[in-house]
N, C-alpha and C positions, 0 to 999 in steps of 0.2 A: 628400527624406524623403517617405514616403507621407502622404497626407491622410486615408486611412481604413485601418482594420485590422479584418479579420473574424476573430473568435475562435470556434473550435468547442468546444463543451462538451456533455457528456451533459445530459439534460434534468431529471434529478432534483434535489431541493432541495439535497443536499450538493454535487453537482457544480457547480451554479449558484452556490452560496455561495462555494466555493473559487475558481471562475473569477472571481467578483467581486473577490476580494482581488488577483488578478493584474491585472485591468483597472484597479483603483484605483491600484496601484503604477505601472503604465505611465502613467496619466494625470497622476500627480504629476510625472513626468519630462517628459512631452510633453502639456501641458494642451490644446493645440490639435488634437491627433490625435483624429479621430472613430473610435470603436470600436463595432462591431456584434457582438452575440452570435448565433451560429448554433447552435441547440439541436438535437442529433441523438440519436435513440434507438439505443443500441448493441444488439448481439445479446443481451448480458446483461440489458438492460432489457426486451427483448421476451420472452425465455425465462426465466421465473421458476420453472420446475418442475425443470429438470435440476440435480442436485447438482453442485457445482463439480468434485469429483474424478472425475466421469464424463465430463468434457469432453475431447475429443481435440484440439481446435484451441487455439491460443493467441490472445491479443488479443480475448478474449470481450467485454471492456468497452471496447476501444480501437480496433479495426480500422475501424469506420465513421467515426470521427473522422479517422483517418489517410487513409482514402479521400478525404475532403473536402480534405485537404492536397494529396494527389497530383493531384487533379482541379482544383486551383487554385480551389476553391470556398471555401477558408478560408486564412488566412495563418498562423494559430497554432492549435494544439490544446492544451488544458489537461487533463492526466490526473492522477489519483492515481498517483504513480510506481509503486506496488506492482502496479498492474494491467498495466503495460507489459511485454511479453516482454523477456527479457534481450538478445535480438538485435534491434536497431532496424531497422525496415524500410528497404530500400535507397532512397536518395534523400532520407531524412529524417534529422534530427539533434535532439538535445536542446539547445535554445538556452539554457536556464537551468534549474537546480534551485532551487526557490523554497520558502521558508516551511516548512522542515522543523520540525515541532513534534509532540510527543506520539506517539512511535513505538510506544508500548506497546499491548498488548492489555489488555482489561479485562472484568470481569464485571458484568452488570446483573441483579440478583436481584429476584424477586417479593416476598421478605421480607427484612428487615434481616439482613445477615451481615457479619462482620468478617474472615473467612478462608474459604478453600474448604472447610475442615473443618466449618464451620457448616452446610453444605448437608445436607439430609436424605439418608438412605441411598437409593441408586438414583435420585437426583434426575435429572430430565429437563433436558438441556442442549441449547440450540439453537445449532448451528454447522454450516456447510457446508464447513468447512476441515479437511482431514486433518491439516494441521500442528497446528492447535489441538487436534483430537481426540486425537492421539497424546500430546501433552504433558499434556493434562488427565487422561488415563487413567493416566499415570505418577504423577500426584499422588493420584488417587482412582479406582482400578480399578472401583469399583461404579457410577460415573456412567453414565447412558444418554445418549450423544451422538447427537442426532437432527438430520436435515437441516432447515435453515430458509433461505428465500430472501426477497428483497424489500428495499426500502430501509430505512433506519434506523427511520423511524416505523412502517413495517409490522411490523418485528420487535418493536419495543416494544409495539405493540398486541397481537401474538400472546402476548407475555409477560403483559400485563395480563389477557388473556382466559383465561389458565390453561393454554395449550398447553405451556408450559415452566416449570420452576422458576427457570431462569437462562438468560441468553443471553450469548454472547461477541461482543464488537465491538471494532473498532479505536478506541482512545481519541480519536484525532484527529477522527474524524467527529462524535462526541458533543460534543467541545469546540467545534468550528467551527459546530455547529448550536445552540449555547447550551444543550446538554442535559447538561452535566457533572454536574449534581446527581443524575442518574440512576445514576451510577457507584457500584458497591458495592466493588469491589476492582480495583486496578491492579497488573498483574504487572510484576515486574522484568524488563526486556527482556534483560538479560544472563543470566537464568536461564530465562525463558519466551520463547523466540526468536520475534520477529515476522517478518513477510514482508520480503524485501529491499526497501529504500527506503520502508518503511511510514512514513507521516506527512509525506512530501515530495510536492510538486507538481512534475510535469515539464511544462515549456513546450516543446512540440515544434514544429519548423518544417521547411520544405524546406531541405535542406543547401546549395542554391545560391542561397538568397534572402538575399543580403547585407544588404539594406535592413531586412528584418524582424529579422535577427540583431542588427543595430545597435540596434534598438528594445528587444529583450528581454534582451540580454546584461547590462545593468546590474543586472538582477534576480537574476543568478546568485550563489548562496551557495557560495563556494569550499569551505568546510568541509563543508557538506551534500553537495556534489558528490563530494568524496573519500569520505565515509562511505558514500553510496549506491552509488558505483562499486565500492567494496570489497565491499559486500554482494552486488552483482549479479555480480561476478567469482566469488565463492564459488559462487553458484547455477549460473552458467554452467559452471564447472569440474566441478561435481558431475554435470552433464549431466541434471538433472532439470527437469521442466516446472514452470510457475508454480503448479500446484495440488498439487505433491508434498508429502509429509510432511517438510518441511525448512524451517528458518528460520535467520535470521542477523541479527546486530546489530553495528554498528560505531560507535564513539564516539571522537572526538578530544578529548583533554584536553592543553592545551599543545602540545608538539611530538610527543606520543605518541598512538598509536591502539591501541585494544583491540577485537578482533573475536571474537565468540563465535557458536556455532551448534549446530544439531542436525540429524540426518538419520536416517531409518529406512526400513524396508520399508513398503509401503502398509498392512499389517495391524498396524503398530506394532512388529513384531519387529526384532531386530538394531539396536536404538536406540543411536545414538552421539551424544555431546555433547563439544564441545572448545572451547578458547579459545586465543588467541594475542595477544601485544602486542609493540610495538616502535616505532621511529620512524615518524611519520606519512608521511614521504617514501617509505617502503618499503611503502606500503599494498598495492600490486599483488602483490608477492611474498609478503607476509604473508597476503593473502587466498587465494592459491593454495596456500600451505602449510597453511592451515586446511582447505581443501577436501580436501587429501590426507589429513589426520588424520581427517576425517569419513568419507571413503571407505574 
């Protein structure tokens, strides 16, 4: 067994907090294992001007961490699973899907609201996601959806400074940073589709590193792996990039799985929404059938 483990993470507060939960879980199993964090600035951390839907490449927030794995400069990379392209880089694998919680999107409003209908007419909404924009405009066509970049605290500051009336964020980030009290509205993920694998952490390793796989595999949540794999199959089958106006949500209850999603043209036209359910054991075929419905 290795004596030390180098874990790559993005340098932001949320990434470090999420990686800390992974490190703590590993240390509970292997208390004598020495673990070192390697903080890396991703391309997404460096470029905070480009709106996400203008990006041509994938792995905007993950590729530098994967570079460290490939170069043997790290043994593990911890990602927000929603940031990883659906096609995993050759030579790498997901050793564990960990701690999936709070997959929903939510609104944080500058003034108290109980529903999206409480927002003022032509309210300014901060979001750099086409997926969120398309779904919001389906609910309130008058909203002005404007680009916003930066980490969670930067976005909250811009809201406080009056740049926006409301911002859209992933619930998981606010919860993990202890900022759940900021949340105004939580969307139902079966109706307002999140990004595939939203709320889950992906523990990525080199595919041939059996020793590291042995260390991280106990952290794998089988239910979360099936749900996130189903969601990523839908996205892959649709043939859309990770910043496309599409979303999907899968949930296992008992031995059944329900998968729902949406897909549209970049301008929001030709919007489709569909859902499917069946035995959880059939999640792959159900996911492909849903993609056919959406397409």
